[in-house]
PLY file of the C-alpha trace (Angstrom):
ply
format ascii 1.0
element vertex 129
property float x
property float y
property float z
element edge 128
property int vertex1
property int vertex2
end_header
-0.40 31.82 -24.04
-1.12 28.96 -22.27
-3.00 26.11 -23.78
-5.56 26.13 -20.90
-6.28 30.19 -21.32
-6.32 29.65 -25.44
-9.52 26.88 -24.61
-10.95 28.88 -22.27
-11.11 31.57 -24.63
-12.10 29.61 -27.38
-15.09 28.06 -25.25
-16.31 30.98 -23.33
-16.58 32.93 -26.91
-18.24 29.96 -28.21
-20.72 29.33 -25.73
-21.65 32.90 -25.29
-22.14 33.46 -28.61
-24.52 30.78 -28.79
-26.39 31.54 -25.35
-27.00 35.25 -26.60
-28.42 34.37 -29.88
-30.75 31.76 -27.74
-31.32 34.72 -25.71
-32.17 37.24 -28.31
-34.47 34.54 -29.74
-36.08 34.10 -26.59
-36.94 37.52 -26.11
-38.28 38.08 -30.03
-40.63 35.05 -29.62
-41.88 36.13 -26.07
-42.54 39.77 -27.85
-44.30 38.11 -30.82
-41.66 39.14 -33.31
-41.43 36.15 -36.00
-39.65 36.31 -39.18
-38.06 33.84 -41.41
-35.11 36.06 -42.40
-34.65 36.51 -38.32
-34.53 32.63 -38.44
-32.33 31.81 -40.78
-29.95 34.57 -39.41
-29.96 33.42 -36.02
-29.29 29.67 -37.19
-26.48 30.77 -39.08
-24.74 33.12 -36.35
-25.39 30.70 -33.82
-24.13 27.83 -35.81
-20.98 29.51 -37.14
-19.97 30.08 -33.44
-17.25 27.29 -33.11
-16.08 27.95 -36.50
-15.57 31.60 -35.91
-13.87 31.28 -32.34
-11.63 28.98 -34.05
-10.43 31.18 -36.36
-10.14 34.15 -33.99
-8.02 32.09 -31.71
-6.18 30.42 -34.41
-5.25 34.15 -35.81
-4.82 35.93 -32.43
-3.39 33.72 -30.15
-1.49 31.48 -32.75
-0.90 34.15 -35.35
-2.00 32.03 -38.34
-3.21 34.34 -40.97
-6.77 33.91 -42.27
-5.75 33.27 -45.44
-3.86 29.94 -44.58
-6.96 28.57 -42.62
-9.39 29.30 -45.58
-6.58 27.51 -47.80
-6.28 24.46 -45.25
-10.06 24.60 -45.19
-10.40 24.00 -48.95
-7.78 21.89 -49.43
-9.50 18.44 -49.77
-8.05 15.12 -51.18
-10.84 13.65 -51.86
-12.11 11.26 -54.57
-14.79 12.39 -56.85
-16.68 9.33 -56.07
-17.15 10.96 -52.12
-18.33 14.22 -53.70
-21.43 12.19 -55.73
-22.23 9.95 -52.75
-22.60 13.27 -50.62
-24.81 14.79 -53.10
-26.84 11.60 -53.35
-27.06 11.59 -49.31
-28.13 15.13 -49.42
-30.86 14.46 -52.05
-32.13 11.56 -50.23
-32.07 13.80 -47.15
-34.33 16.36 -48.79
-36.30 14.34 -51.13
-39.18 14.59 -48.92
-39.79 18.01 -50.02
-41.10 16.47 -53.62
-43.52 15.10 -51.71
-45.46 17.98 -50.26
-42.82 18.67 -47.42
-44.14 16.18 -44.83
-42.97 12.67 -44.20
-45.74 10.59 -44.45
-44.26 7.37 -42.56
-41.22 6.47 -40.87
-38.74 4.62 -42.89
-36.89 1.85 -41.58
-33.37 3.10 -43.03
-33.36 6.45 -42.07
-31.67 6.20 -38.77
-28.64 4.50 -40.55
-28.76 7.08 -43.57
-28.79 9.92 -40.99
-26.04 8.45 -38.89
-23.76 7.62 -41.99
-24.61 11.33 -43.15
-23.20 12.87 -39.79
-20.29 10.70 -39.65
-19.31 11.61 -43.24
-20.30 15.26 -43.44
-19.03 16.36 -40.00
-19.72 19.98 -40.02
-18.49 23.40 -40.22
-17.87 23.12 -36.50
-14.76 20.80 -37.21
-12.91 23.88 -37.95
-13.33 25.05 -34.41
-12.87 21.98 -32.59
0 1
1 2
2 3
3 4
4 5
5 6
6 7
7 8
8 9
9 10
10 11
11 12
12 13
13 14
14 15
15 16
16 17
17 18
18 19
19 20
20 21
21 22
22 23
23 24
24 25
25 26
26 27
27 28
28 29
29 30
30 31
31 32
32 33
33 34
34 35
35 36
36 37
37 38
38 39
39 40
40 41
41 42
42 43
43 44
44 45
45 46
46 47
47 48
48 49
49 50
50 51
51 52
52 53
53 54
54 55
55 56
56 57
57 58
58 59
59 60
60 61
61 62
62 63
63 64
64 65
65 66
66 67
67 68
68 69
69 70
70 71
71 72
72 73
73 74
74 75
75 76
76 77
77 78
78 79
79 80
80 81
81 82
82 83
83 84
84 85
85 86
86 87
87 88
88 89
89 90
90 91
91 92
92 93
93 94
94 95
95 96
96 97
97 98
98 99
99 100
100 101
101 102
102 103
103 104
104 105
105 106
106 107
107 108
108 109
109 110
110 111
111 112
112 113
113 114
114 115
115 116
116 117
117 118
118 119
119 120
120 121
121 122
122 123
123 124
124 125
125 126
126 127
127 128
């Protein structure tokens, strides 16, 4: 299959999944249907769209088995210091919950911390892209 068609299938699937989840939640909010479980499920289904469609395209068009994709995803050769750093950054990221769930004042270091965290962690969408 041509590369351009593969990219088109991936992008169409990814964005159609995101748009369909957004439309579903728009109509649910319009009809006053609110649920914490639905919100979490919407974030999960919409958030994994690029990874899911990356796996679908890789297995269907490039004949890469799902087992190999999962093995490559978890085959990380990183020092334990990086895991400790990521754990520390997660603690810093959610530490405001210990103070009643509210951020009382804006900290000067927060944008730098978030920028560093986003670069280090990346995200699950890296499977797709």
